[in-house]
VEXFI-955804 format. One record per residue (C-alpha): residue number from 1; x, z, y. Coordinates in nm, 2 decimals, padded with zeros to 4 digits. Example, Ala and Ser with C-alpha at 12.3 -4.5 7.8 and 13.67 -1.06 7.14 Angstrom:
VEXFI-955804
<seza><i>1</i><xx>01.23</xx><zz>00.78</zz><yy>-00.45</yy></seza>
<seza><i>2</i><xx>01.37</xx><zz>00.71</zz><yy>-00.11</yy></seza>
***
This chain:
VEXFI-955804
<seza><i>1</i><xx>00.00</xx><zz>00.00</zz><yy>00.00</yy></seza>
<seza><i>2</i><xx>00.13</xx><zz>-00.08</zz><yy>00.35</yy></seza>
<seza><i>3</i><xx>00.22</xx><zz>00.21</zz><yy>00.57</yy></seza>
<seza><i>4</i><xx>-00.06</xx><zz>00.33</zz><yy>00.79</yy></seza>
<seza><i>5</i><xx>00.03</xx><zz>00.42</zz><yy>01.15</yy></seza>
<seza><i>6</i><xx>-00.10</xx><zz>00.77</zz><yy>01.23</yy></seza>
<seza><i>7</i><xx>-00.38</xx><zz>00.75</zz><yy>01.48</yy></seza>
<seza><i>8</i><xx>-00.52</xx><zz>00.41</zz><yy>01.36</yy></seza>
<seza><i>9</i><xx>-00.87</xx><zz>00.42</zz><yy>01.23</yy></seza>
<seza><i>10</i><xx>-01.15</xx><zz>00.20</zz><yy>01.09</yy></seza>
<seza><i>11</i><xx>-01.50</xx><zz>00.18</zz><yy>01.24</yy></seza>
<seza><i>12</i><xx>-01.76</xx><zz>00.31</zz><yy>01.00</yy></seza>
<seza><i>13</i><xx>-02.12</xx><zz>00.25</zz><yy>01.05</yy></seza>
<seza><i>14</i><xx>-02.40</xx><zz>00.41</zz><yy>00.85</yy></seza>
<seza><i>15</i><xx>-02.78</xx><zz>00.46</zz><yy>00.87</yy></seza>
<seza><i>16</i><xx>-02.95</xx><zz>00.79</zz><yy>00.92</yy></seza>
<seza><i>17</i><xx>-03.25</xx><zz>00.90</zz><yy>00.71</yy></seza>
<seza><i>18</i><xx>-03.48</xx><zz>00.80</zz><yy>01.00</yy></seza>
<seza><i>19</i><xx>-03.32</xx><zz>00.46</zz><yy>01.05</yy></seza>
<seza><i>20</i><xx>-03.07</xx><zz>00.51</zz><yy>01.34</yy></seza>
<seza><i>21</i><xx>-02.73</xx><zz>00.32</zz><yy>01.33</yy></seza>
<seza><i>22</i><xx>-02.46</xx><zz>00.59</zz><yy>01.36</yy></seza>
<seza><i>23</i><xx>-02.09</xx><zz>00.56</zz><yy>01.41</yy></seza>
<seza><i>24</i><xx>-01.78</xx><zz>00.74</zz><yy>01.29</yy></seza>
<seza><i>25</i><xx>-01.40</xx><zz>00.68</zz><yy>01.32</yy></seza>
<seza><i>26</i><xx>-01.24</xx><zz>00.68</zz><yy>00.98</yy></seza>
<seza><i>27</i><xx>-00.86</xx><zz>00.76</zz><yy>00.99</yy></seza>
<seza><i>28</i><xx>-00.74</xx><zz>00.67</zz><yy>00.64</yy></seza>
<seza><i>29</i><xx>-00.42</xx><zz>00.88</zz><yy>00.63</yy></seza>
<seza><i>30</i><xx>-00.16</xx><zz>00.79</zz><yy>00.37</yy></seza>
<seza><i>31</i><xx>-00.44</xx><zz>00.68</zz><yy>00.13</yy></seza>
<seza><i>32</i><xx>-00.32</xx><zz>00.88</zz><yy>-00.16</yy></seza>
<seza><i>33</i><xx>-00.60</xx><zz>01.14</zz><yy>-00.14</yy></seza>
<seza><i>34</i><xx>-00.37</xx><zz>01.43</zz><yy>-00.23</yy></seza>
<seza><i>35</i><xx>-00.50</xx><zz>01.65</zz><yy>00.05</yy></seza>
<seza><i>36</i><xx>-00.86</xx><zz>01.72</zz><yy>00.14</yy></seza>
<seza><i>37</i><xx>-01.00</xx><zz>01.51</zz><yy>00.42</yy></seza>
<seza><i>38</i><xx>-01.11</xx><zz>01.66</zz><yy>00.76</yy></seza>
<seza><i>39</i><xx>-01.46</xx><zz>01.62</zz><yy>00.92</yy></seza>
<seza><i>40</i><xx>-01.44</xx><zz>01.65</zz><yy>01.30</yy></seza>
<seza><i>41</i><xx>-01.76</xx><zz>01.72</zz><yy>01.49</yy></seza>
<seza><i>42</i><xx>-01.77</xx><zz>01.72</zz><yy>01.87</yy></seza>
<seza><i>43</i><xx>-01.95</xx><zz>01.92</zz><yy>02.14</yy></seza>
<seza><i>44</i><xx>-02.29</xx><zz>01.86</zz><yy>02.31</yy></seza>
<seza><i>45</i><xx>-02.20</xx><zz>01.58</zz><yy>02.55</yy></seza>
<seza><i>46</i><xx>-01.88</xx><zz>01.45</zz><yy>02.38</yy></seza>
<seza><i>47</i><xx>-01.79</xx><zz>01.20</zz><yy>02.11</yy></seza>
<seza><i>48</i><xx>-01.54</xx><zz>01.11</zz><yy>01.84</yy></seza>
<seza><i>49</i><xx>-01.29</xx><zz>01.02</zz><yy>02.11</yy></seza>
<seza><i>50</i><xx>-01.23</xx><zz>01.40</zz><yy>02.17</yy></seza>
<seza><i>51</i><xx>-01.04</xx><zz>01.42</zz><yy>01.84</yy></seza>
<seza><i>52</i><xx>-00.81</xx><zz>01.12</zz><yy>01.89</yy></seza>
<seza><i>53</i><xx>-00.50</xx><zz>01.34</zz><yy>01.95</yy></seza>
<seza><i>54</i><xx>-00.55</xx><zz>01.59</zz><yy>01.67</yy></seza>
<seza><i>55</i><xx>-00.66</xx><zz>01.32</zz><yy>01.43</yy></seza>
<seza><i>56</i><xx>-00.34</xx><zz>01.13</zz><yy>01.50</yy></seza>
<seza><i>57</i><xx>-00.14</xx><zz>01.44</zz><yy>01.39</yy></seza>
<seza><i>58</i><xx>-00.35</xx><zz>01.52</zz><yy>01.09</yy></seza>
<seza><i>59</i><xx>-00.38</xx><zz>01.15</zz><yy>00.97</yy></seza>
<seza><i>60</i><xx>-00.01</xx><zz>01.15</zz><yy>00.90</yy></seza>
<seza><i>61</i><xx>-00.09</xx><zz>01.34</zz><yy>00.58</yy></seza>
<seza><i>62</i><xx>-00.47</xx><zz>01.32</zz><yy>00.52</yy></seza>
<seza><i>63</i><xx>-00.79</xx><zz>01.13</zz><yy>00.59</yy></seza>
<seza><i>64</i><xx>-00.98</xx><zz>01.23</zz><yy>00.90</yy></seza>
<seza><i>65</i><xx>-01.34</xx><zz>01.14</zz><yy>00.98</yy></seza>
<seza><i>66</i><xx>-01.45</xx><zz>01.19</zz><yy>01.35</yy></seza>
<seza><i>67</i><xx>-01.81</xx><zz>01.13</zz><yy>01.43</yy></seza>
<seza><i>68</i><xx>-02.04</xx><zz>01.02</zz><yy>01.72</yy></seza>
<seza><i>69</i><xx>-02.36</xx><zz>01.23</zz><yy>01.68</yy></seza>
<seza><i>70</i><xx>-02.68</xx><zz>01.04</zz><yy>01.75</yy></seza>
<seza><i>71</i><xx>-02.73</xx><zz>00.98</zz><yy>02.12</yy></seza>
<seza><i>72</i><xx>-02.35</xx><zz>00.98</zz><yy>02.18</yy></seza>
<seza><i>73</i><xx>-02.08</xx><zz>00.72</zz><yy>02.20</yy></seza>
<seza><i>74</i><xx>-02.14</xx><zz>00.42</zz><yy>01.98</yy></seza>
<seza><i>75</i><xx>-02.43</xx><zz>00.58</zz><yy>01.78</yy></seza>
<seza><i>76</i><xx>-02.79</xx><zz>00.48</zz><yy>01.85</yy></seza>
<seza><i>77</i><xx>-02.99</xx><zz>00.69</zz><yy>02.10</yy></seza>
<seza><i>78</i><xx>-03.29</xx><zz>00.86</zz><yy>01.94</yy></seza>
<seza><i>79</i><xx>-03.63</xx><zz>00.75</zz><yy>02.08</yy></seza>
<seza><i>80</i><xx>-03.76</xx><zz>01.10</zz><yy>01.99</yy></seza>
<seza><i>81</i><xx>-03.58</xx><zz>01.35</zz><yy>02.21</yy></seza>
<seza><i>82</i><xx>-03.69</xx><zz>01.65</zz><yy>02.01</yy></seza>
<seza><i>83</i><xx>-03.46</xx><zz>01.53</zz><yy>01.73</yy></seza>
<seza><i>84</i><xx>-03.16</xx><zz>01.62</zz><yy>01.94</yy></seza>
<seza><i>85</i><xx>-03.10</xx><zz>01.95</zz><yy>01.76</yy></seza>
<seza><i>86</i><xx>-02.84</xx><zz>02.08</zz><yy>01.52</yy></seza>
<seza><i>87</i><xx>-03.06</xx><zz>02.06</zz><yy>01.21</yy></seza>
<seza><i>88</i><xx>-03.10</xx><zz>01.69</zz><yy>01.26</yy></seza>
<seza><i>89</i><xx>-02.73</xx><zz>01.64</zz><yy>01.33</yy></seza>
<seza><i>90</i><xx>-02.65</xx><zz>01.83</zz><yy>01.01</yy></seza>
<seza><i>91</i><xx>-02.87</xx><zz>01.60</zz><yy>00.81</yy></seza>
<seza><i>92</i><xx>-02.68</xx><zz>01.30</zz><yy>00.95</yy></seza>
<seza><i>93</i><xx>-02.35</xx><zz>01.46</zz><yy>00.85</yy></seza>
<seza><i>94</i><xx>-02.45</xx><zz>01.52</zz><yy>00.49</yy></seza>
<seza><i>95</i><xx>-02.57</xx><zz>01.16</zz><yy>00.48</yy></seza>
<seza><i>96</i><xx>-02.23</xx><zz>01.05</zz><yy>00.60</yy></seza>
<seza><i>97</i><xx>-02.04</xx><zz>01.27</zz><yy>00.36</yy></seza>
<seza><i>98</i><xx>-02.25</xx><zz>01.15</zz><yy>00.07</yy></seza>
<seza><i>99</i><xx>-02.20</xx><zz>00.78</zz><yy>00.16</yy></seza>
<seza><i>100</i><xx>-01.83</xx><zz>00.83</zz><yy>00.19</yy></seza>
<seza><i>101</i><xx>-01.83</xx><zz>01.02</zz><yy>-00.15</yy></seza>
<seza><i>102</i><xx>-01.66</xx><zz>01.32</zz><yy>00.01</yy></seza>
<seza><i>103</i><xx>-01.75</xx><zz>01.61</zz><yy>-00.22</yy></seza>
<seza><i>104</i><xx>-01.51</xx><zz>01.87</zz><yy>-00.05</yy></seza>
<seza><i>105</i><xx>-01.35</xx><zz>01.88</zz><yy>00.29</yy></seza>
<seza><i>106</i><xx>-01.21</xx><zz>02.07</zz><yy>00.58</yy></seza>
<seza><i>107</i><xx>-01.40</xx><zz>02.09</zz><yy>00.90</yy></seza>
<seza><i>108</i><xx>-01.32</xx><zz>02.11</zz><yy>01.27</yy></seza>
<seza><i>109</i><xx>-01.62</xx><zz>02.19</zz><yy>01.49</yy></seza>
<seza><i>110</i><xx>-01.60</xx><zz>02.20</zz><yy>01.87</yy></seza>
<seza><i>111</i><xx>-01.88</xx><zz>02.40</zz><yy>02.04</yy></seza>
<seza><i>112</i><xx>-02.20</xx><zz>02.24</zz><yy>01.91</yy></seza>
<seza><i>113</i><xx>-02.00</xx><zz>02.10</zz><yy>01.62</yy></seza>
<seza><i>114</i><xx>-01.89</xx><zz>02.45</zz><yy>01.53</yy></seza>
<seza><i>115</i><xx>-02.26</xx><zz>02.56</zz><yy>01.52</yy></seza>
<seza><i>116</i><xx>-02.32</xx><zz>02.27</zz><yy>01.29</yy></seza>
<seza><i>117</i><xx>-02.03</xx><zz>02.38</zz><yy>01.07</yy></seza>
<seza><i>118</i><xx>-02.19</xx><zz>02.72</zz><yy>01.03</yy></seza>
<seza><i>119</i><xx>-02.52</xx><zz>02.57</zz><yy>00.93</yy></seza>
<seza><i>120</i><xx>-02.35</xx><zz>02.33</zz><yy>00.69</yy></seza>
<seza><i>121</i><xx>-02.13</xx><zz>02.59</zz><yy>00.52</yy></seza>
<seza><i>122</i><xx>-02.43</xx><zz>02.80</zz><yy>00.45</yy></seza>
<seza><i>123</i><xx>-02.64</xx><zz>02.51</zz><yy>00.31</yy></seza>
<seza><i>124</i><xx>-02.36</xx><zz>02.36</zz><yy>00.09</yy></seza>
<seza><i>125</i><xx>-02.08</xx><zz>02.62</zz><yy>00.06</yy></seza>
<seza><i>126</i><xx>-01.92</xx><zz>02.44</zz><yy>-00.23</yy></seza>
<seza><i>127</i><xx>-01.85</xx><zz>02.14</zz><yy>-00.01</yy></seza>
<seza><i>128</i><xx>-01.62</xx><zz>02.32</zz><yy>00.25</yy></seza>
<seza><i>129</i><xx>-01.28</xx><zz>02.46</zz><yy>00.18</yy></seza>
<seza><i>130</i><xx>-01.20</xx><zz>02.59</zz><yy>00.54</yy></seza>
<seza><i>131</i><xx>-01.34</xx><zz>02.57</zz><yy>00.89</yy></seza>
<seza><i>132</i><xx>-01.19</xx><zz>02.55</zz><yy>01.24</yy></seza>
<seza><i>133</i><xx>-01.42</xx><zz>02.67</zz><yy>01.51</yy></seza>
<seza><i>134</i><xx>-01.32</xx><zz>02.55</zz><yy>01.85</yy></seza>
<seza><i>135</i><xx>-01.44</xx><zz>02.79</zz><yy>02.12</yy></seza>
<seza><i>136</i><xx>-01.76</xx><zz>02.88</zz><yy>01.96</yy></seza>
<seza><i>137</i><xx>-01.90</xx><zz>03.18</zz><yy>01.77</yy></seza>
<seza><i>138</i><xx>-02.24</xx><zz>03.32</zz><yy>01.66</yy></seza>
<seza><i>139</i><xx>-02.31</xx><zz>03.46</zz><yy>02.00</yy></seza>
<seza><i>140</i><xx>-02.32</xx><zz>03.24</zz><yy>02.31</yy></seza>
<seza><i>141</i><xx>-02.23</xx><zz>03.40</zz><yy>02.65</yy></seza>
<seza><i>142</i><xx>-02.53</xx><zz>03.34</zz><yy>02.88</yy></seza>
<seza><i>143</i><xx>-02.30</xx><zz>03.26</zz><yy>03.17</yy></seza>
<seza><i>144</i><xx>-02.15</xx><zz>02.96</zz><yy>02.99</yy></seza>
<seza><i>145</i><xx>-02.48</xx><zz>02.85</zz><yy>02.84</yy></seza>
<seza><i>146</i><xx>-02.64</xx><zz>02.85</zz><yy>03.19</yy></seza>
<seza><i>147</i><xx>-02.35</xx><zz>02.64</zz><yy>03.33</yy></seza>
<seza><i>148</i><xx>-02.39</xx><zz>02.38</zz><yy>03.05</yy></seza>
<seza><i>149</i><xx>-02.77</xx><zz>02.37</zz><yy>03.11</yy></seza>
<seza><i>150</i><xx>-02.71</xx><zz>02.31</zz><yy>03.48</yy></seza>
<seza><i>151</i><xx>-02.51</xx><zz>01.99</zz><yy>03.43</yy></seza>
<seza><i>152</i><xx>-02.60</xx><zz>01.83</zz><yy>03.09</yy></seza>
<seza><i>153</i><xx>-02.81</xx><zz>01.51</zz><yy>03.14</yy></seza>
<seza><i>154</i><xx>-02.77</xx><zz>01.52</zz><yy>03.51</yy></seza>
<seza><i>155</i><xx>-02.56</xx><zz>01.29</zz><yy>03.73</yy></seza>
<seza><i>156</i><xx>-02.55</xx><zz>01.18</zz><yy>04.08</yy></seza>
<seza><i>157</i><xx>-02.50</xx><zz>00.81</zz><yy>04.16</yy></seza>
<seza><i>158</i><xx>-02.18</xx><zz>00.68</zz><yy>04.01</yy></seza>
<seza><i>159</i><xx>-02.05</xx><zz>00.34</zz><yy>04.13</yy></seza>
<seza><i>160</i><xx>-01.67</xx><zz>00.36</zz><yy>04.05</yy></seza>
<seza><i>161</i><xx>-01.43</xx><zz>00.53</zz><yy>03.82</yy></seza>
<seza><i>162</i><xx>-01.32</xx><zz>00.73</zz><yy>04.11</yy></seza>
<seza><i>163</i><xx>-01.67</xx><zz>00.86</zz><yy>04.15</yy></seza>
<seza><i>164</i><xx>-01.69</xx><zz>00.94</zz><yy>03.78</yy></seza>
<seza><i>165</i><xx>-01.36</xx><zz>01.13</zz><yy>03.79</yy></seza>
<seza><i>166</i><xx>-01.46</xx><zz>01.33</zz><yy>04.09</yy></seza>
<seza><i>167</i><xx>-01.79</xx><zz>01.44</zz><yy>03.93</yy></seza>
<seza><i>168</i><xx>-01.61</xx><zz>01.52</zz><yy>03.60</yy></seza>
<seza><i>169</i><xx>-01.35</xx><zz>01.73</zz><yy>03.78</yy></seza>
<seza><i>170</i><xx>-01.62</xx><zz>01.91</zz><yy>03.98</yy></seza>
<seza><i>171</i><xx>-01.80</xx><zz>02.02</zz><yy>03.67</yy></seza>
<seza><i>172</i><xx>-01.50</xx><zz>02.09</zz><yy>03.44</yy></seza>
<seza><i>173</i><xx>-01.22</xx><zz>02.21</zz><yy>03.67</yy></seza>
<seza><i>174</i><xx>-01.31</xx><zz>02.57</zz><yy>03.59</yy></seza>
<seza><i>175</i><xx>-01.21</xx><zz>02.50</zz><yy>03.22</yy></seza>
<seza><i>176</i><xx>-00.90</xx><zz>02.28</zz><yy>03.30</yy></seza>
<seza><i>177</i><xx>-00.75</xx><zz>02.42</zz><yy>03.62</yy></seza>
<seza><i>178</i><xx>-00.40</xx><zz>02.26</zz><yy>03.56</yy></seza>
<seza><i>179</i><xx>-00.51</xx><zz>01.91</zz><yy>03.47</yy></seza>
<seza><i>180</i><xx>-00.32</xx><zz>01.63</zz><yy>03.64</yy></seza>
<seza><i>181</i><xx>-00.49</xx><zz>01.32</zz><yy>03.78</yy></seza>
<seza><i>182</i><xx>-00.39</xx><zz>01.12</zz><yy>03.47</yy></seza>
<seza><i>183</i><xx>-00.55</xx><zz>01.39</zz><yy>03.25</yy></seza>
<seza><i>184</i><xx>-00.87</xx><zz>01.39</zz><yy>03.45</yy></seza>
<seza><i>185</i><xx>-00.89</xx><zz>01.01</zz><yy>03.42</yy></seza>
<seza><i>186</i><xx>-00.84</xx><zz>01.03</zz><yy>03.04</yy></seza>
<seza><i>187</i><xx>-01.10</xx><zz>01.31</zz><yy>03.02</yy></seza>
<seza><i>188</i><xx>-01.35</xx><zz>01.11</zz><yy>03.22</yy></seza>
<seza><i>189</i><xx>-01.29</xx><zz>00.80</zz><yy>03.00</yy></seza>
<seza><i>190</i><xx>-01.42</xx><zz>01.02</zz><yy>02.71</yy></seza>
<seza><i>191</i><xx>-01.74</xx><zz>01.10</zz><yy>02.89</yy></seza>
<seza><i>192</i><xx>-01.83</xx><zz>00.76</zz><yy>03.04</yy></seza>
<seza><i>193</i><xx>-01.85</xx><zz>00.40</zz><yy>02.93</yy></seza>
<seza><i>194</i><xx>-01.84</xx><zz>00.09</zz><yy>03.15</yy></seza>
<seza><i>195</i><xx>-02.16</xx><zz>-00.12</zz><yy>03.18</yy></seza>
<seza><i>196</i><xx>-02.15</xx><zz>-00.43</zz><yy>03.40</yy></seza>
<seza><i>197</i><xx>-01.85</xx><zz>-00.28</zz><yy>03.57</yy></seza>
<seza><i>198</i><xx>-02.01</xx><zz>00.05</zz><yy>03.65</yy></seza>
<seza><i>199</i><xx>-01.92</xx><zz>00.38</zz><yy>03.46</yy></seza>
<seza><i>200</i><xx>-02.23</xx><zz>00.54</zz><yy>03.30</yy></seza>
<seza><i>201</i><xx>-02.25</xx><zz>00.85</zz><yy>03.09</yy></seza>
<seza><i>202</i><xx>-02.17</xx><zz>00.78</zz><yy>02.72</yy></seza>
<seza><i>203</i><xx>-02.46</xx><zz>00.99</zz><yy>02.60</yy></seza>
<seza><i>204</i><xx>-02.83</xx><zz>00.99</zz><yy>02.62</yy></seza>
<seza><i>205</i><xx>-02.95</xx><zz>01.22</zz><yy>02.90</yy></seza>
<seza><i>206</i><xx>-03.24</xx><zz>01.31</zz><yy>02.68</yy></seza>
<seza><i>207</i><xx>-03.01</xx><zz>01.53</zz><yy>02.47</yy></seza>
<seza><i>208</i><xx>-03.07</xx><zz>01.80</zz><yy>02.74</yy></seza>
<seza><i>209</i><xx>-03.45</xx><zz>01.82</zz><yy>02.68</yy></seza>
<seza><i>210</i><xx>-03.44</xx><zz>02.04</zz><yy>02.36</yy></seza>
<seza><i>211</i><xx>-03.20</xx><zz>02.29</zz><yy>02.53</yy></seza>
<seza><i>212</i><xx>-03.44</xx><zz>02.34</zz><yy>02.82</yy></seza>
<seza><i>213</i><xx>-03.75</xx><zz>02.40</zz><yy>02.60</yy></seza>
<seza><i>214</i><xx>-03.83</xx><zz>02.77</zz><yy>02.53</yy></seza>
<seza><i>215</i><xx>-03.95</xx><zz>02.71</zz><yy>02.17</yy></seza>
<seza><i>216</i><xx>-03.67</xx><zz>02.46</zz><yy>02.08</yy></seza>
<seza><i>217</i><xx>-03.43</xx><zz>02.52</zz><yy>01.79</yy></seza>
<seza><i>218</i><xx>-03.15</xx><zz>02.34</zz><yy>01.98</yy></seza>
<seza><i>219</i><xx>-02.98</xx><zz>02.68</zz><yy>02.02</yy></seza>
<seza><i>220</i><xx>-03.09</xx><zz>02.91</zz><yy>01.73</yy></seza>
<seza><i>221</i><xx>-03.16</xx><zz>03.27</zz><yy>01.86</yy></seza>
<seza><i>222</i><xx>-02.95</xx><zz>03.46</zz><yy>01.61</yy></seza>
<seza><i>223</i><xx>-02.65</xx><zz>03.30</zz><yy>01.45</yy></seza>
<seza><i>224</i><xx>-02.49</xx><zz>03.61</zz><yy>01.31</yy></seza>
<seza><i>225</i><xx>-02.65</xx><zz>03.57</zz><yy>00.96</yy></seza>
<seza><i>226</i><xx>-02.50</xx><zz>03.23</zz><yy>00.94</yy></seza>
<seza><i>227</i><xx>-02.15</xx><zz>03.36</zz><yy>01.02</yy></seza>
<seza><i>228</i><xx>-02.19</xx><zz>03.65</zz><yy>00.78</yy></seza>
<seza><i>229</i><xx>-02.29</xx><zz>03.39</zz><yy>00.51</yy></seza>
<seza><i>230</i><xx>-01.96</xx><zz>03.21</zz><yy>00.55</yy></seza>
<seza><i>231</i><xx>-01.74</xx><zz>03.52</zz><yy>00.61</yy></seza>
<seza><i>232</i><xx>-01.54</xx><zz>03.47</zz><yy>00.30</yy></seza>
<seza><i>233</i><xx>-01.45</xx><zz>03.11</zz><yy>00.39</yy></seza>
<seza><i>234</i><xx>-01.10</xx><zz>03.07</zz><yy>00.54</yy></seza>
<seza><i>235</i><xx>-01.15</xx><zz>03.02</zz><yy>00.92</yy></seza>
<seza><i>236</i><xx>-00.94</xx><zz>02.96</zz><yy>01.22</yy></seza>
<seza><i>237</i><xx>-01.09</xx><zz>03.03</zz><yy>01.56</yy></seza>
<seza><i>238</i><xx>-00.95</xx><zz>02.84</zz><yy>01.86</yy></seza>
<seza><i>239</i><xx>-01.05</xx><zz>03.01</zz><yy>02.19</yy></seza>
<seza><i>240</i><xx>-00.98</xx><zz>02.89</zz><yy>02.54</yy></seza>
<seza><i>241</i><xx>-00.83</xx><zz>03.19</zz><yy>02.73</yy></seza>
<seza><i>242</i><xx>-01.06</xx><zz>03.10</zz><yy>03.03</yy></seza>
<seza><i>243</i><xx>-01.38</xx><zz>03.03</zz><yy>02.83</yy></seza>
<seza><i>244</i><xx>-01.72</xx><zz>03.14</zz><yy>02.96</yy></seza>
<seza><i>245</i><xx>-01.90</xx><zz>03.07</zz><yy>02.64</yy></seza>
<seza><i>246</i><xx>-01.71</xx><zz>03.29</zz><yy>02.38</yy></seza>
<seza><i>247</i><xx>-01.67</xx><zz>03.65</zz><yy>02.49</yy></seza>
<seza><i>248</i><xx>-01.40</xx><zz>03.87</zz><yy>02.35</yy></seza>
<seza><i>249</i><xx>-01.65</xx><zz>04.12</zz><yy>02.22</yy></seza>
<seza><i>250</i><xx>-01.80</xx><zz>03.84</zz><yy>02.01</yy></seza>
<seza><i>251</i><xx>-01.45</xx><zz>03.75</zz><yy>01.88</yy></seza>
<seza><i>252</i><xx>-01.39</xx><zz>04.11</zz><yy>01.78</yy></seza>
<seza><i>253</i><xx>-01.72</xx><zz>04.14</zz><yy>01.60</yy></seza>
<seza><i>254</i><xx>-01.63</xx><zz>03.81</zz><yy>01.41</yy></seza>
<seza><i>255</i><xx>-01.30</xx><zz>03.96</zz><yy>01.31</yy></seza>
<seza><i>256</i><xx>-01.48</xx><zz>04.27</zz><yy>01.18</yy></seza>
<seza><i>257</i><xx>-01.72</xx><zz>04.06</zz><yy>00.97</yy></seza>
<seza><i>258</i><xx>-01.45</xx><zz>03.82</zz><yy>00.85</yy></seza>
<seza><i>259</i><xx>-01.12</xx><zz>04.02</zz><yy>00.83</yy></seza>
<seza><i>260</i><xx>-00.93</xx><zz>03.70</zz><yy>00.73</yy></seza>
<seza><i>261</i><xx>-01.03</xx><zz>03.52</zz><yy>01.05</yy></seza>
<seza><i>262</i><xx>-00.73</xx><zz>03.37</zz><yy>01.23</yy></seza>
<seza><i>263</i><xx>-00.76</xx><zz>03.36</zz><yy>01.61</yy></seza>
<seza><i>264</i><xx>-00.54</xx><zz>03.16</zz><yy>01.85</yy></seza>
<seza><i>265</i><xx>-00.58</xx><zz>03.16</zz><yy>02.23</yy></seza>
<seza><i>266</i><xx>-00.51</xx><zz>02.85</zz><yy>02.43</yy></seza>
<seza><i>267</i><xx>-00.37</xx><zz>02.93</zz><yy>02.78</yy></seza>
<seza><i>268</i><xx>-00.52</xx><zz>02.76</zz><yy>03.09</yy></seza>
<seza><i>269</i><xx>-00.82</xx><zz>02.63</zz><yy>02.90</yy></seza>
<seza><i>270</i><xx>-01.19</xx><zz>02.72</zz><yy>02.93</yy></seza>
<seza><i>271</i><xx>-01.47</xx><zz>02.58</zz><yy>02.72</yy></seza>
<seza><i>272</i><xx>-01.35</xx><zz>02.40</zz><yy>02.52</yy></seza>
<seza><i>273</i><xx>-00.99</xx><zz>02.32</zz><yy>02.44</yy></seza>
<seza><i>274</i><xx>-00.93</xx><zz>01.95</zz><yy>02.37</yy></seza>
<seza><i>275</i><xx>-00.71</xx><zz>02.03</zz><yy>02.07</yy></seza>
<seza><i>276</i><xx>-00.43</xx><zz>01.83</zz><yy>02.21</yy></seza>
<seza><i>277</i><xx>-00.26</xx><zz>02.14</zz><yy>02.34</yy></seza>
<seza><i>278</i><xx>00.06</xx><zz>02.22</zz><yy>02.14</yy></seza>
<seza><i>279</i><xx>-00.05</xx><zz>02.57</zz><yy>02.06</yy></seza>
<seza><i>280</i><xx>-00.38</xx><zz>02.44</zz><yy>01.92</yy></seza>
<seza><i>281</i><xx>-00.22</xx><zz>02.15</zz><yy>01.72</yy></seza>
<seza><i>282</i><xx>00.04</xx><zz>02.39</zz><yy>01.57</yy></seza>
<seza><i>283</i><xx>-00.22</xx><zz>02.65</zz><yy>01.47</yy></seza>
<seza><i>284</i><xx>-00.45</xx><zz>02.39</zz><yy>01.31</yy></seza>
<seza><i>285</i><xx>-00.16</xx><zz>02.22</zz><yy>01.12</yy></seza>
<seza><i>286</i><xx>-00.03</xx><zz>02.55</zz><yy>01.00</yy></seza>
<seza><i>287</i><xx>-00.38</xx><zz>02.67</zz><yy>00.90</yy></seza>
<seza><i>288</i><xx>-00.45</xx><zz>02.36</zz><yy>00.69</yy></seza>
<seza><i>289</i><xx>-00.10</xx><zz>02.38</zz><yy>00.53</yy></seza>
<seza><i>290</i><xx>-00.18</xx><zz>02.73</zz><yy>00.41</yy></seza>
<seza><i>291</i><xx>-00.51</xx><zz>02.60</zz><yy>00.27</yy></seza>
<seza><i>292</i><xx>-00.33</xx><zz>02.32</zz><yy>00.09</yy></seza>
<seza><i>293</i><xx>-00.08</xx><zz>02.56</zz><yy>-00.06</yy></seza>
<seza><i>294</i><xx>-00.35</xx><zz>02.79</zz><yy>-00.18</yy></seza>
***
């Protein structure tokens, strides 16, 4: 087999149970299947592009699947906004894993993707060997949740990439206070796509609707039973030192429930680390190496 350049991927398209055309990046790795593959699931407004850096590192030794949830990136938008909830996304993920014939894997879940990982690990525990939770736990700090509700699905008029970068920076600078202009542009390119020469958000604004409905299951009211249900699973928690969504008292309770939980803090990052930070990359690679050895 020809050598595969780490970071190269194939486009994978699949169909959800309700008929949407969904997308994932499939980084093949060395192709020898000696190590378990990794499923990467992004946050609320993000896409598979978020994992380009960490996938490039991990794909040197193993397969990596990075997804666009419905309503994001290249995946179809859902005409029924009430479907934009974790239970629906989880169904899509199991459909993808079944189609790819992945019976066991490792998981990296950022924010919403981490909530999905908790649900999935309780539904099919035999399928998951270890989980990385990126700046998410079973208790969401109201301050961070309110901040997210205030911006998701909303955007002032954007005409140029400079406009898009300015708005992205305004919303996210609290989480990335030391970003350079080049990093802000790269970050913005992950949030927007160009349509007829104009940047537009690369997600369906309707994803915000379930979050704003009082009776919605977009954010389950009590996630502690899910975390307790996966407490014996090897877990690494990546936390942004400046995060407003994952309080330290939540982290401490998680460590009490799961004594084997590994925690790494990423300096100068809020919600959520991009997993291209050296401390995060090193922690994830070391964690998966220990799982491989075991």
